[in-house]
C-alpha positions in Angstrom: 70.2 -37.1 1.3 66.8 -38.2 0.3 67.8 -41.8 -0.3 69.1 -41.5 3.5 65.6 -40.4 4.5 64.0 -43.4 2.9 66.7 -45.6 4.4 66.1 -44.2 7.9 62.3 -44.8 7.5 63.0 -48.5 7.1 66.0 -49.1 9.2 66.8 -48.2 12.9 70.1 -48.6 14.8 68.5 -51.4 16.6 67.6 -53.2 13.5 71.0 -52.8 12.0 72.5 -54.1 15.1 70.1 -57.1 15.1 71.1 -58.0 11.5 74.8 -57.6 12.1 74.4 -60.0 15.1 72.4 -62.3 13.0 75.1 -62.3 10.2 77.8 -63.4 12.8 75.6 -66.1 14.3 74.5 -67.3 10.8 78.2 -67.5 9.7 79.2 -69.4 12.7 76.3 -71.8 12.5 76.7 -72.5 8.9 80.5 -73.0 9.2 80.2 -75.4 11.9 77.1 -77.3 11.3 75.1 -76.7 8.0 77.8 -76.1 5.2 77.6 -79.7 3.8 73.8 -79.8 4.1 72.9 -76.5 2.4 75.7 -76.7 -0.4 72.8 -77.7 -2.9 71.2 -74.5 -2.3 74.2 -72.6 -3.7 74.7 -74.6 -6.8 75.2 -72.3 -9.7 72.2 -73.7 -11.6 69.7 -72.7 -8.7 71.4 -69.7 -7.2 69.8 -67.2 -9.6 66.3 -68.5 -8.8 66.7 -68.9 -5.1 68.1 -65.2 -4.9 65.3 -63.9 -7.2 62.6 -65.6 -5.0 64.1 -64.7 -1.7 64.8 -60.9 -2.7 61.6 -60.4 -4.7 59.4 -61.6 -1.9 61.3 -59.6 0.7 61.1 -56.4 -1.2 57.5 -56.9 -1.9 56.8 -57.1 1.8 58.8 -53.8 2.2 56.9 -52.1 -0.7 53.5 -53.3 0.5 54.1 -52.0 4.1 55.9 -48.9 3.3 54.8 -47.3 0.0 51.3 -46.3 1.4 50.2 -42.8 0.3 49.9 -41.8 4.0 53.4 -42.5 4.7 55.3 -41.1 1.5 53.0 -38.1 0.6 55.3 -35.6 2.5 58.2 -36.9 0.4 56.2 -36.8 -2.9 55.3 -33.2 -2.2 58.9 -32.0 -1.9 60.2 -29.8 -4.8 62.7 -32.5 -6.2 63.0 -33.8 -9.6 61.1 -36.9 -10.2 64.1 -38.9 -11.5 66.1 -37.8 -8.5 63.2 -38.8 -6.2 62.8 -42.2 -7.8 66.6 -42.8 -7.6 66.6 -42.1 -3.9 63.7 -44.4 -3.4 65.3 -47.3 -5.5 68.6 -46.8 -3.5 66.7 -47.1 -0.2 65.0 -50.3 -1.3 68.3 -51.7 -2.4 70.0 -51.0 0.8 67.2 -52.4 3.0 66.9 -55.6 0.9 70.6 -56.3 1.0 70.7 -55.8 4.6 67.8 -58.1 5.4 68.3 -60.9 2.9 71.1 -60.3 0.4 73.8 -60.2 3.0 72.8 -63.8 4.2 72.9 -65.1 0.8 76.3 -63.6 0.1 77.5 -65.2 3.4 76.1 -68.5 2.3 77.7 -68.4 -1.0 81.2 -67.4 0.5 81.1 -70.5 2.7 79.2 -73.0 0.5 80.0 -72.2 -3.0 82.8 -73.9 -5.0 83.2 -70.6 -7.0 82.3 -68.0 -4.2 83.4 -64.8 -6.3 81.1 -65.8 -9.3 78.4 -66.8 -7.0 78.4 -63.5 -5.1 78.4 -61.7 -8.4 75.3 -63.6 -9.4 73.6 -62.8 -6.0 74.4 -59.1 -6.3 73.2 -58.7 -10.0 70.1 -61.0 -9.5 69.1 -59.4 -6.3 69.5 -55.8 -7.8 67.3 -57.0 -10.8 64.8 -58.5 -8.4 64.4 -55.2 -6.5 64.2 -53.1 -9.6 61.6 -55.4 -11.2 59.5 -55.1 -7.9 59.8 -51.3 -7.9 58.8 -51.3 -11.7 55.7 -53.4 -11.1 54.6 -51.1 -8.2 54.9 -48.1 -10.5 53.1 -49.9 -13.3 50.3 -51.0 -11.1 49.8 -47.4 -9.8 50.2 -45.5 -13.2 48.0 -48.1 -15.1 50.4 -48.0 -18.2 49.7 -51.5 -19.8 52.5 -51.3 -22.2 54.8 -51.6 -19.2 53.6 -55.1 -18.6 54.7 -56.2 -21.9 58.2 -54.7 -21.2 58.4 -56.2 -17.7 57.4 -59.7 -19.1 60.0 -59.3 -21.9 62.7 -58.4 -19.5 61.7 -61.4 -17.3 61.7 -63.8 -20.3 65.0 -62.5 -21.4 66.7 -63.2 -18.2 65.0 -66.5 -17.8 66.2 -67.9 -21.1 69.7 -66.4 -20.5 70.1 -68.9 -17.5 68.3 -71.7 -19.0 69.5 -71.8 -22.7 72.7 -70.0 -22.8 75.8 -71.8 -21.4 78.3 -68.9 -21.7 78.5 -67.2 -18.2 79.7 -63.9 -19.7 76.7 -63.7 -22.0 74.5 -64.5 -18.9 76.0 -61.8 -17.0 75.8 -59.3 -19.8 72.1 -60.0 -20.4 71.5 -59.7 -16.6 73.3 -56.3 -16.6 71.3 -55.3 -19.6 68.0 -56.3 -17.8 69.1 -54.2 -14.8 69.8 -51.1 -17.0 66.4 -51.4 -18.7 64.6 -51.6 -15.5 66.7 -48.8 -14.0 65.9 -46.5 -17.1 62.1 -47.4 -17.0 61.8 -46.6 -13.4 63.3 -43.2 -13.8 60.9 -42.5 -16.8 57.9 -43.0 -14.3 56.0 -40.3 -12.2 57.3 -40.1 -8.6 53.7 -40.1 -7.3 53.4 -43.6 -8.6 55.4 -45.0 -5.6 52.3 -44.5 -3.5 49.9 -47.1 -3.0 46.5 -45.3 -3.2 44.1 -48.0 -4.4 43.0 -49.3 -1.0 39.3 -49.5 -1.6 36.8 -50.8 1.0 38.2 -52.9 3.8 37.3 -56.0 5.6 33.9 -56.8 6.7 32.3 -53.7 5.2 33.1 -55.1 1.9 32.5 -58.8 2.1 29.6 -59.2 4.4 30.8 -62.6 5.4 29.6 -64.1 2.1 31.7 -67.2 1.8 34.9 -67.6 3.6 36.1 -64.0 4.5 39.8 -65.0 4.5 39.8 -66.4 1.1 38.4 -63.0 -0.2 41.0 -61.2 1.8 43.7 -63.1 -0.1 42.0 -62.3 -3.5 41.9 -58.6 -2.6 45.4 -58.2 -0.9 47.7 -59.2 -3.8 50.8 -59.7 -1.5 49.2 -62.8 -0.1 49.1 -64.3 -3.6 52.6 -63.1 -4.6 53.9 -64.7 -1.3 52.1 -67.9 -1.8 53.2 -68.2 -5.5 56.8 -67.6 -4.4 56.7 -70.2 -1.6 55.4 -72.8 -4.2 58.3 -71.8 -6.7 60.8 -72.3 -3.8 59.5 -75.6 -2.8 59.5 -76.8 -6.5 63.1 -75.6 -6.9 64.3 -77.4 -3.8 62.5 -80.5 -4.8 64.5 -80.5 -8.0 67.7 -79.7 -6.5 68.5 -82.4 -3.9 65.2 -83.5 -2.2 66.8 -86.6 -0.7 69.1 -84.6 1.4 67.6 -84.7 5.1 68.0 -81.0 5.6 66.7 -80.0 2.1 63.6 -82.4 2.5 62.9 -81.0 5.9 63.4 -77.5 4.6 60.7 -78.1 1.8 58.1 -79.0 4.5 59.2 -76.2 6.7 58.7 -73.6 3.8 55.2 -74.8 3.4 54.6 -73.9 7.0 56.1 -70.5 6.7 53.5 -68.3 4.9 53.8 -65.5 7.5 50.9 -63.2 6.1 48.6 -66.1 6.2 49.5 -67.0 9.5 48.9 -63.5 11.0 45.6 -62.7 9.3 43.9 -62.2 12.5 46.7 -60.2 14.1 47.0 -58.0 10.9 43.6 -56.4 11.4 42.6 -55.5 14.9 39.1 -54.6 13.6 38.5 -58.0 12.4 39.9 -59.5 15.5 37.5 -57.4 17.7 34.6 -58.6 15.6 35.7 -62.3 16.0 35.7 -61.8 19.8 32.3 -60.2 19.8 30.6 -62.8 17.5 29.1 -65.8 19.3 30.5 -69.2 18.4 28.4 -70.3 15.3 28.6 -71.6 11.8 29.6 -68.0 10.7 32.2 -67.4 13.4 35.3 -65.8 12.2 37.6 -68.1 14.1 35.9 -71.2 12.5 36.4 -69.4 9.0 40.0 -68.9 9.8 40.4 -72.6 10.8 38.7 -73.9 7.7 40.8 -71.5 5.5 44.0 -72.7 7.2 43.0 -76.3 6.7 42.3 -75.6 3.1 45.7 -73.7 2.6 47.8 -76.5 4.4 46.0 -79.3 2.7 46.8 -77.6 -0.7 50.5 -76.8 0.1 51.3 -80.1 1.8 49.5 -82.0 -0.9 51.6 -80.2 -3.5 54.7 -81.1 -1.5 53.5 -84.7 -1.2 53.2 -84.8 -5.1 56.8 -83.5 -5.4 58.1 -85.8 -2.8 56.7 -88.9 -4.6 57.1 -88.0 -8.3 60.3 -85.9 -8.2 62.2 -86.9 -5.0 61.1 -90.6 -5.0 59.8 -90.8 -1.5 57.6 -93.7 -0.4 53.9 -92.6 -0.7 53.0 -94.7 2.2 55.2 -92.5 4.3 54.7 -89.2 2.6 51.0 -89.0 2.5 50.4 -89.6 6.2 53.1 -86.9 6.9 51.1 -84.5 4.8 47.8 -85.2 6.5 49.2 -85.3 10.0 51.3 -82.0 9.3 48.2 -80.3 8.0 46.4 -80.8 11.3 49.4 -79.9 13.4 50.0 -76.7 11.5 46.2 -75.7 11.7 46.1 -76.3 15.3 49.5 -74.5 15.9 48.5 -71.5 13.8 45.1 -71.3 15.4 46.5 -71.4 18.9 49.3 -68.8 18.2 46.7 -66.3 16.8 44.1 -67.1 19.4 46.3 -67.1 22.6 49.4 -65.4 21.4 48.4 -62.6 19.0 50.9 -60.1 17.8 49.2 -56.8 18.9 51.9 -54.2 19.2 53.2 -53.4 15.8 53.4 -50.2 13.5 53.8 -51.6 10.1 53.0 -54.9 8.5 56.5 -55.5 7.6 57.2 -55.5 11.5 54.2 -57.7 12.1 55.4 -60.3 9.5 58.9 -60.3 10.8 57.9 -60.8 14.4 59.9 -63.8 15.9 56.8 -65.8 16.6 56.6 -66.8 13.0 59.6 -69.2 13.6 57.6 -71.3 16.3 55.6 -73.2 13.8 58.5 -73.5 11.4 60.9 -74.9 14.0 58.2 -77.5 15.2 57.7 -78.6 11.5 61.5 -78.8 10.9 62.3 -80.9 14.0 59.3 -83.2 13.4 60.2 -83.9 9.8 63.9 -84.3 10.7 62.9 -86.9 13.4 60.7 -88.8 11.0 63.2 -89.0 8.3 65.8 -90.2 10.9 63.3 -92.8 12.3 62.4 -94.0 8.9 66.0 -94.3 7.8 66.9 -96.4 10.9 63.8 -98.6 10.2 64.8 -99.1 6.6 68.3 -100.0 7.8 67.1 -102.7 10.2 64.8 -104.0 7.5 67.6 -104.4 5.1 
């Protein structure tokens, strides 16, 4: 019953309908248009890590926006055994993660994988492990038990080595199952109050006093921004090693670089800061100027990284790739600035709702179409030159 309460907090009938409709449309679209292009994503060598990054990031969003003390304190006070409480919380997180992300990975594997049953098994097990690791990290951060970090690191290294050094699929699955059991047991041994994020501290302008770039300090303070950025970089790296010469994959690499939703909604995510930005006159310490500078630094770093991968891993022409990185950085900064300035997301209840607003796809679609067009144009040009 308690797991149903957690699940109802996270999922509404409208959201379920939206995701079911999304699954149908995704299935049709992949089946008709994208199956051949995205098959590299579902190669067995890369599938565990694609699944881990996707599910870990999604679960981190959910935990960061839901597990606040103000939201879960009522449940914590209920006269329920801690292991039952933590089990219910874990089931709720597994349910929402599979609805929002895992289901789409399973559909993709069913259509694109040469061994769909094995691939779906990997997705289910890795996704479950990723969710449990995320919950375990949450509990460890809140209860300050340093020994848990050693166990978490050991668990992660064990799974990593299993998929990189062991060729036997049976042993890989057994080690993965062992990792899941260890995570599950460790979670149930923690205190139920540790699901609540309480270490909020001082916020925003009151803490930083505009010394340096405010948005850089927000990233250092709000760890979810760092986690999300690191996961995006890992995803970019994986796709580069997979099949970067594929037009869809190459376009997707640049698109992922433009899809750091928390970064692109920093002004919408704190209405107090937004009001302050509107009140301050345009000057060298203007929050909007700080935000533009921050966005330029971020996109130059990400696109520079993609540029390096494209040249040294994929083998793209640097005389084409470097200008693309520079032009894209400018377009992305201007696009992100206009969206936040002119079309802010004002009506949201949780940050998860904010970060999943459809507005986030505008910049991504622009980048994807632009890169695809450039790729097609350069391919035609090279064909005529030959």
